[in-house]
N, C-alpha and C positions, 0 to 999 in steps of 0.2 A: 365916355369916362367908365372905367372898370373899377368896380368897388369890391374888394375882398374883406371878408370879416377880420378883425383883430389885426389889421395891418400886416398881413401875410404871416401871422404867427399861428394861426389856427390850423388843426389838422383836417386834412380833406376827408369830407364825409359824404356818403350817399344814402339817402333815406335815413335810417336810423343807426346805421353802422358806419364805421371808419373803413377806408378803403382796404387796409390790410385785412380786417376782419371779413370783409366781402370776398376777398381773394381766398382766404382760407375757407370759408363757407362754400365757395364755388368749387374749389378742388375737392374738398370733403364730400359734397354732394355728388360729383362726378364718381368718386370712389365708391360711395355708398350705393349709388345706382348700379354700378358694375357689380358690387358684391351681392346686392339683391337679386339681379337677373341671373348671374352666373352660378353663385353659390347658395342662394336662397337665404342669406344672412340679413336680418333686419336691424340687428344692433347698431351697425354703422350709421344707418339713417337716424336712429334715435340719438346717438351721440352727436351728429351733425346739428340735428335740431335743438338739442340742449345748449350746444355751443352757440348757435345763432340767437337763442333766447337770452343767454347770459351775456352775450356781448352787445346788446342793444344799448346805445348811448342816448341819454336825454339830458341836456344842460351840462355836459361835461362829466357826467357820472353814469357808469354802466350799471346794469342789474347786478353783476357779480360784485362791484364795489359796494352797492347798497346792501346786499345781503351780507358781506363780510362786516360792514358797520353795525348791522343789526345783530350778528352773532356776538361781536366783540362787546357791545353794549349790554345785551341781555344775559350772555352766558360766560364769556371768558373773562371780562374785566369786572373787578369788584366796585360796586357802587358805594359811595361814601356819603352819608347824610349827617350833617352836624346840626344839633339842636340847640338853641340858645334859650335861656331863660328871659321871658319878655320883660322882666322887672329891671 
């Protein structure tokens, strides 16, 4: 018997990334290594590492989604507090 999570509705994942993200990271890593060895540029490697960190998924939520929620809660959206008289 083969059991797949969420009745075949879940996205395919490998370790902490979705397969699409792993493909992007792999291709980006290949280009970054070529840029590092041929041109001496280290910036593409940093960009790939940043993308790999931001695309980590835990419990259906990526690090980038979490950071966007934090920014919207603390910076961009106004917090409304309503005070009521206890009497």
